[in-house]
Each structure stands twice: as structure tokens, then as C-alpha cells.
N, C-alpha and C positions, 0 to 999 in steps of 0.2 A: 823340773828342778829338783833334786834331792840335796837335802842341807843337811851333811854331817860334821859333828862337832868333836873335837878330840877334847877329849876333859881329864883331869886330876892333878896331881900335884907336879912339883917341878922336877925337871930331870929324870922323867918317866918315860920319853920319847914322844910327846906331840908333835914337836916341829918333825923332826925327822920322819915320823910315820906319815905328817902331813904331805912331805917329799916324796914319799914312797907311792903314798897313795896317788897324786897327781901324777908322777913318772908314768903308772900303772892305766889309770883311767883317764887320764885329762881334768880337764874342770879347772876352776880359780882356787885359789889359796889364798885364805885372809889371816894375817899373821898377828902378833900378840902387837897390841896398841901401847902398851904401859913400856915395852922394850922399847917404842920409837920414844916414847915421853922421855924417858930416862934419858937415853942417847943424846936427846937434845937438850934436855935443863940441864943435865950433868949432874944431878942432886939425886937424895933420896926423895921417895914421895912422903908425901904428908896427908892428913885426912882432908884437907881442900881441894886436893888434887882429883880426888875420885871420881867427882861428876864430870872432870873434863876427860879423864881417861874414860870413863864407861861412854861418856858421848863420842870421842875417837875413836873407840872400839864399834859400835853402832854406827858412827859413818862410813868405817872403813866396810862393815856388814853390808850396810844397805849400797854402797857401792857397787860390789860385787853382785848382790841380788840382783838389781837392776839390768845388769847384763844377760840376768838368765841362763847361766851354763847349766847344761844338764847336771853337773854334780858342783854343790858350791863345798869346799871345805875349809872348816873353821877351825885354826890350831888353838883356839880357845873361843869364849864367849864370856857374856856376863855373871856367868855364875862363878868363874874366877874372879872376878873383881868384887861381887858379892864376898865371898868368903876370904880374900886377902883383906878386904876392907875390917871386915870382922875379926880375923885374926889379928891385924897389926895396930889396928885404933879402935877396937873394941866396939865397933859401929858402923854401921851403911845407910846409904840414904835408900828410903822405902823405892823410891821411884826405879830402883834397879831390879828391883825383883818384877815389879810390875810389868817394866819392859820386857823382862826377858821372860815373862810368861802369859804374854802378846804376840810372842813370834812362834813360829812353826819350825820344827827341827825333826828331821826324818827318824836321825839317830845319833847317839853318841856312844863314843867308843871309850870307856871310862876305864884308864891306865892305872895301873898296880903300881908301888913303887918299889916294890920287893920284886927279886929276882936280876935286879940292873944296879949299875954303881951311882952315885951320887957325881955329877960333874960340877965345880964351879966355874962360873964365866963372868964374875963380877957383879950380876943383878942376882944371883939365888942366895937363898938367906935361910936355906932349911938343911942343912948338912945332916941333920939326924934321921936315920929311918922312921924311929917313933913319931917324930913331926910331920913327914911326909905323910906316915900311914895314917894319921889323925885326920889330914887333909882329905885325903881319900876315902875317908869314911863319912866326911861331911859332904864330900860331892855324892857319893853314893845316897846318902841318906835325901839330901836335898832332891837327887832324881827321884827316887822312890818316892817319897812324900808329894812330889808333884804329876807321878803318872808319866816320866817322860821315856823316851823308848832308850834303854840300854844294852850293850852288850859291853862286860869286863874283858880285859885283856890284861894278860900277866904271862912272867916266863922271862928267858933272856931274848936280847934283840931278835936274831930271828923267827924265835916262837911267835913274838908281838908279829910281826910282819907278816909273817903266815895268816896270822888270825885276822889282821885288821886286814888284810887282802880278798881274803876269803869272804868276811864278812860283809863288805864293801860290794864284791861281787854279787852277793845275795841281795844285798840292798835295790842293787841296779838291775838283777835280772828279775827282780819280783815286778820293776815297772813295765821290764820288756815283756814279762808272761800277762799283765793286765791289758796293756797294748794289743799284743796278740791275741787275746780274748776278746777284744772290743771287734776285732775283724772279722771275728767268724759268724 
């Protein structure tokens, strides 16, 4: 199983690209639990919600991992929970980072907010590009600091789609090449 994470600021194409990748390569997509939580609760989140949201995200991820698909596509993971908690509330439960680092992810596609327009959807709260760029930098910093495999994606929508599909093809082909090498 290859585990792919789409990460970055809001309105940078994570959900759209997750669907594009699944349409091309199959696999299972795990959505963003916080969206489900907000729709269910019909209110803004507070700091006390962070552990509940994180556990929900992990439960969705674990359920998908248990199915052992060839490709698991995560529309987000705990990094977003960590960064949003810090951004909105100035703090984050320490166990989130520990839990995130205990898991294996084969590749993070880090989406740049520049080159595409912000789209309001009733839940997004960073309409200013400078806010989204700061979130992007925080993602990049965390991924770099923790030696996570990452590929940065930028450009307009067609460029992002092409780059994402190409990178996922390489990820899956590397696995095929290793398997072919074992047969020789």
C-alpha cells in the first residue's frame, strides 16, 4: 500500500486533486474530518474540539488503511489539524504530532496557494493570500524538519493536475519496478 497525502492551505486543490488521482489510479480517498464535524455540529470549532476532530481523522484513516488498498489518498492528515489548532487557538495537544510522526506516509504533495483563486465555501477562513502563503510555509517547514517525503505542486489547475498525476505515477511505478526486480 502506498499512502499519499495532499497537504497545504485551504483552497489550493487538495480535494479536487484527490478525486482526480483516484479517478486515474483508483484507491481509497479519505476526506477531511473537520468538514464533517462542522457540518454535523453546525458551529465553529473551539480548542476543546481539536482532540475530537483529530481522533475522527485518525479513525477515518485507520479504517481506510485496514482495507489495504494499493493506493490510499489522504485529502489531509494531522498536520492540518496541528497547524490550524496553532493558528486559531495558539496551542495544540502534543499527542497530535507524536501520533502523526508514528505513521508512515510515502509522499506528501504540498500545494502552493499561489496561482489559483481562493474560493469561499462557508468553512474557509483565509481569503488573504498572505495568510495562505504563511500556512503553506508552515507546512513546508514541518515536512522538512521531520524529513517527510514531499513534492511541491504549484501553477494553475491544469498544471497541478498534470504534476500530481505524473508524481503519483512515479510513486506507483517505483513500487512496480521493485516488484519486477524481486522476480529476477
